[in-house]
Every structure is written in C-alpha cells, then in structure tokens.
C-alpha positions in Angstrom: -24.6 -7.8 -13.8 -27.9 -7.0 -15.9 -28.8 -10.7 -15.5 -29.1 -10.1 -11.9 -31.3 -6.9 -12.6 -29.2 -4.8 -10.3 -29.5 -1.1 -11.4 -27.7 1.8 -10.3 -29.5 3.3 -6.8 -30.2 1.8 -3.3 -29.9 -1.9 -3.1 -31.0 -2.2 0.8 -31.0 -0.3 3.8 -31.6 -0.4 7.5 -31.7 1.9 10.3 -30.7 1.0 13.9 -32.3 3.5 16.7 -29.9 3.7 19.5 -32.1 6.0 21.6 -34.0 9.4 21.3 -31.2 11.3 20.0 -29.0 8.8 18.2 -29.8 6.4 15.1 -27.8 4.9 12.4 -28.5 4.1 8.8 -26.7 1.5 6.9 -27.3 1.6 3.2 -26.0 -0.5 0.4 -26.1 1.0 -3.0 -24.9 0.4 -6.6 -22.9 3.2 -8.2 -23.2 4.6 -11.6 -19.6 4.0 -12.4 -18.8 0.8 -14.0 -20.5 -2.6 -13.8 -19.2 -3.6 -10.5 -19.4 -0.4 -8.1 -21.0 -0.9 -4.7 -21.1 1.7 -2.1 -21.6 0.9 1.7 -22.6 4.2 3.7 -23.0 4.5 7.3 -24.7 7.6 8.6 -25.4 8.7 12.1 -28.4 11.1 12.9 -28.3 13.1 15.9 -30.1 16.1 17.3 -27.0 18.2 15.6 -27.9 16.5 12.1 -26.4 14.0 10.0 -22.9 12.9 9.7 -21.6 10.0 7.4 -19.3 7.6 9.7 -18.2 5.3 7.1 -18.0 5.2 3.3 -16.6 2.3 1.7 -16.7 1.0 -2.0 -16.6 -2.5 -3.0 -16.0 -4.3 -6.5 -17.9 -7.4 -5.3 -21.8 -7.6 -4.5 -20.7 -10.6 -2.0 -18.5 -8.7 0.1 -20.3 -5.5 0.0 -23.5 -7.5 1.2 -21.2 -9.3 3.9 -19.9 -5.9 5.0 -23.5 -4.5 5.2 -24.6 -7.2 7.3 -21.2 -6.9 9.5 -22.1 -3.2 9.9 -25.8 -4.0 11.1 -24.8 -6.7 13.5 -21.8 -4.3 15.0 -24.3 -1.4 15.4 -27.4 -3.5 16.9 -24.8 -5.0 19.5 -24.4 -1.5 21.1 
C-alpha cells in the first residue's frame, strides 16, 4: 500500500446538493487500522444537523472506490 502512496485519511469526497435544506456528502477514507482498511461514509446535512446515513468498511481499494462511485451515482439520480 505504501507503493501507492495512500496514507491514512481522506482519499476523496463528493457533495451532492438536493435542495436548499438537504445535501449529502460521500467520503472515502483510509483508516488507521491495518494496511487495507477503507471507510465509506454517507452523511446527510439538513436544517436539523448532520446524520450518518451509511458507514461501510472495505479491505480492497477497488471495491471501496466502486462503492463510492455507486453511492454518488445513486444520490445524484434523486
């Protein structure tokens, strides 16, 4: 994993604005636990605050990135 240069922390993030009161943030990050630990989080932001809608862990970067792209596509289709 060091050869890819991926260090723990945020890999990519995308914000999808639905309307003035609702937006989603999809975040893919590398965890600090083990060499292959990736997290996918989807957070909704409303006028009432933030809520974590989805939190999933992956051991493969390719699968994690595919899930990230899928979530972005699903939320933009709304």
